[in-house]
C-alpha positions, 0 to 999 in steps of 0.5 A: 499499499503506497503513502497516497492509499495509507493517507486515503485510509487514514481520512476513511476511518477518521470519518467513519469514527466521527460518523460513530460519534455522531458528527456528521459531515458535511455539516447542516450549516456554518454555524455547525462547521464552525463549531466543529472547527473550534472544538477540534481546533482546541483539542489539537491544541491541547493534544499537542501540549500533552505530546510536548509534555512527554518530553524533557521540555523543562531546561531547569529540571534535571534527570527528565526522561523522554517517554517516546511511546507516550509521545508517539501516542499523543502525536497520533491524538493530534493526527485524528483532530487534523484530520477531523480539521481537514474534513471539515473543510471538504479536504480529501486526502489527496488534497492534503497530500498535494497541500502538503507538496506544495508548502514543503517546496515552498519552505525548501525554497525559503531555505535556499533564499536564507529564510 
């Protein structure tokens, strides 16, 4: 299975999970969409904070350990909410993949230009 197929599978199973939670996409109206975006954006922010807390982020504290497995779990939680946000704006896995590649090229150009 290629990367694009795997990403397509992630989008599919995440949409199914949201439907199991009773979150039907597409939304009835923009107010419903915006509430969903706000909810998932906040959840992504929280999960990212939880991921960071699994790293030795306190520069003043000695003997911190990096819990790599817990960090991975939190990153996957982030991915759930990130895909939810993509789904909320009708972004397909292919759109996501193409936009990622476009932005990657922009960032590479920035590096070349000393950004």
